[in-house]
Every structure is written in C-alpha cells, then in structure tokens.
N, C-alpha and C positions, 0 to 999 in steps of 0.2 A: 209082371210087376214093375212099376215105374221106380227107378232108382232116384231117390230124392237128392242125393249129393254125389258128385263125381269130380274127377280130376280134369282140369281144363289145360290144354297145352297150346302154347304159342311159340313159334320159332322166329326170332328176330332176323333182320337182314344180315346180321353178323354171324348167324348160325348158332346162336345161343338159345337153348330150349328153356322157356319159362313155363312154369306151371302154377296153378292155383286151384283151390277147392271151391267149386261152385256151391252157392247157397240155394237150397231147395225152397219150395213154397212154404213149408211149415216154419222154417226159421225166418223167412221174410215176413210172413203174416204176424209172427210174434213181435218182430222189430217194429212193424207198422203199428201194432196195438200199443206198444210203449210210447211211440211218438204221438199217437192220437190222445193217449191219456195225459201226456205232458201238455199238449196244446189245450186240451179241455180244462185242465187245472188252471193254466195261465189265464184263459179266457174267462173262467168262472170268477176268479179272484178279481180280475180287472173289472168285470161287469158289476160286482158288488160296490166297488168304489165309484165307478162311473155312473151308477144309478142315481147318485146324488146330484148329478149335473142335468137331470131331466132330459129334454129332447136332444141336447148336444151330447149327452152321455150315450144315448142310443146310437147316434151317428158314429161316434168314436168307437163304440163297441163293434159295430158292423165293419168298420175299416180294419180294426184289429183282427177280427175274425178272418177277413179276406187275406191280410198279410200272413197270418199264422198258417192258413191253408195253402197258400201258393208260394210264399217267399221262405217260409221255415225250411222246407227240404232243400231248396236251391242254395240258401245261405250256408247250411252245414255241409252239403255235398261239395261245394266249390271251395269253401274256406276252411273246412275241417277234415281234409283228406278223404272225402267221399263218405263221411260218416255222420248221419243224424244221431242224436242221443240214443234213439232206439237201436239203430244199427251198431253203434258203439257198445251198447249194453249186451247185444247178442254176438259181438265179435265179427260183424259184417262190414263190408265197405263196397261202394259202387265205383266201378272203373270202366274205362272204355274196353271194348272187346279185344284190344291188343295189349291189355293190362297196363296201359298208361293212365295217368290221373285224369279224371273226368274234368272237362272244362265247362265254362258258363253256358255256352250254346247247347251242348248235349244235355246238361242238367235241366235247363229251362224246357227243352223239348220233351224229355222223358216225363217231367212233372206236369206239363200242360196236358199231356195225353192221358193223365190219370182219369179224366172224366170218361174217356172211352173205355178204359179198363173197368170202370165202375158199372157200366151198363150191363144188363138192364137194371141191376141193383146189387148191392153187397160185393162189388168187385168180382162178380161171376166171370166176366170176360177175361179179366186179368188172371184169375186163378186158372181158367181153362188154358190160356195161352202159356202160362208158366208150366203147366202139366204136360203139354204136348210138344213144347220146344226143347231141343237138346240142351240148350244153355239156360233153361228155366227163365226165359225172358217174357215179361208182359209186353203189351203193345208199345208202351212208351220206350221200353228197352230196345225193341226191334227197330223202332224209328230212329232212336238216338245212337244205336250201336253200342249199347252199354250192357254190362252184366253185373251181378252182385256176387261177391266172393267172400270167403272167410278171411279175415285179416290175420296175417301171420307175421311174427317178428322176424324179419329177415336180417336184422342188424346184429348177427352173432359175431361180434368182433373177435371173440376168442378163437373162432374157426377161420379167421382171415389169415392169409399168408403174411409173413413178416415183410414189411415194406415201409418206406419213408413217406409219410403223408405230405402231399404237396398240392397247392391249389392249381386249377387249370390255367393255362396261359391266356385264355380268352373266355368270354361269356359263352356258356354252352346252352344249346336248346334242350328242352326237357327230354326229348328222345335220346340225345347224346348223353345226357346225365344218366338216364336209365341204362343205356348200353354199358357205360363205364362201371356203374355199380354192379350190374350183372356180371361183368367181366371178372371182377375181384371176388364177388360172393360165390360164383360158380366155377372158381378156378379148378376145383377138384373134379368137375365134370368134363373139363376140356383137357385133351392131351397136350403135352408140351408143344408138339408140332402145330396143333390147331391154335393154341395161344399165340405162337410166333406168327402164324399166318394172319391172324386178326391184327396183331400189333404192326405187322409190315404194311397193312392197308393204310395206316395212319402215319407212315414214316415221313411223308412230306410235311405233316403238321407237327409231329413230335421231334423230328430231326434226331431220332435215336435209332440204333440198330441192335439186332440180336437180343440177348436177354435184358439189356439195358432198356429197350423199348417196352418190354413186358413189365419190368419193375416200375417204369415211369407211369404207365397206364394204371397199374395197381395203386400207385401212390395217389393219383387223382381220384380214383374210385374210393380209396380210404378217406380222403379229404371230404368228398361228397357225403360220406357216411358219418362224418363228424369225428373221425378218429384223429387223435392228436399225435 
C-alpha cells in the first residue's frame, strides 16, 4: 500500500536536521482543483464584461486565459511563500527539495512542464509520477528539484530560548538566514557541545567566544523571526 504522506528529512551543512511533511497526490489534486475553480471564475466574469468589446474583447479574453494558466502559479509561488490560493487553502507550500524557498527559475520550470504532466489527458502522467516517486513529485517537480509539503507554523516564539534580539551585522544570503533560524528554533534538538561547535565555525564573523557566541547567533535568529 502506498503511503500518501510521509516525513521528509534534510540535513544542513551545519548538521541541523530539518523535517517536513510531504503532501501526497490527494491533497495536491484538491489544491489544484481550488486553483482551477478560482481561475475559471475570474475568466468567466472577465469574459462577460469583455464580450461588450466585440473582437477586441475576444483577444483580451484569450490573453487573460493565457496569463491565468501560466503566470498565476508562478506569481503566487514566488511572491507568496510558495502558496497559490489553492495550496494555502489546503495548508500546502512548494519549496526546493532542500527545504529552501522556491525561486523564479524553479517555479517557471515546474509550471512549464505541466503540459507534460497532463499527457495523454487529465494529468495522468503527473498522477503516475507522484504515485511512484518517494517524494510525490510530478515531472515538473523532478526537473525543478521541488517538492510540495504541508505548511507548518515554525515561529513558536514561546518555545524559543531567552535571548536579546539583534540584527545581523551584514546582509545575509537566504541559506544563511535559514541556517540561523533553524539554529534557534531547534536549540532543544542540539546538545550544548554541538551548539558551541556550530557557533565556533562562525567565530571569525561574530568575533564572539564561548556561550556569548551562541547567544549572539540566537539573537540574530530571533531578529530574523521578527522577535522584538
């Protein structure tokens, strides 16, 4: 029997274990159905008004249909934390397979290949691909290196260790921000020695030693989470 949802693990270079709950075919199909319904309603309403413009209205309607089909998912995935309205309604989000936020290139690629997932009809190929792959990936996901997971609220500030929130001393790359957030959120999963080992790696950057370096990194992580 195929398990429709399972826990997915990723270990960062810093030795922090990340995990997420993979979304199976059923949840993804329901999310897609919601998005199709939204696009259909928008297109229908627009068509009614554009019908008054005769031939020009037909052309605009076709352009709108194209934009809704191809740019709708990319817009929401890139600018709305990997969540189209359908995914948000079902509590899903699309991310890279290393659990970092999906970028423009990956989103465009995974959505362009939806035509291949649709073949021969009704997204049969995509459904088969999601069923037989361990991470429930359709062809677009395999090409783009993306997965769909259940969105979880990781910002449990009440469970964070006490620390003084402070901004980073420099602009941080997305991967560095993710690592620092994971460092503070998963403090209970790391032994004190392991936390110190990770903090010592950044000693040349933080110019801190011992427990002070741990507190400093926690402070940056808290700031990235929006803790005052």
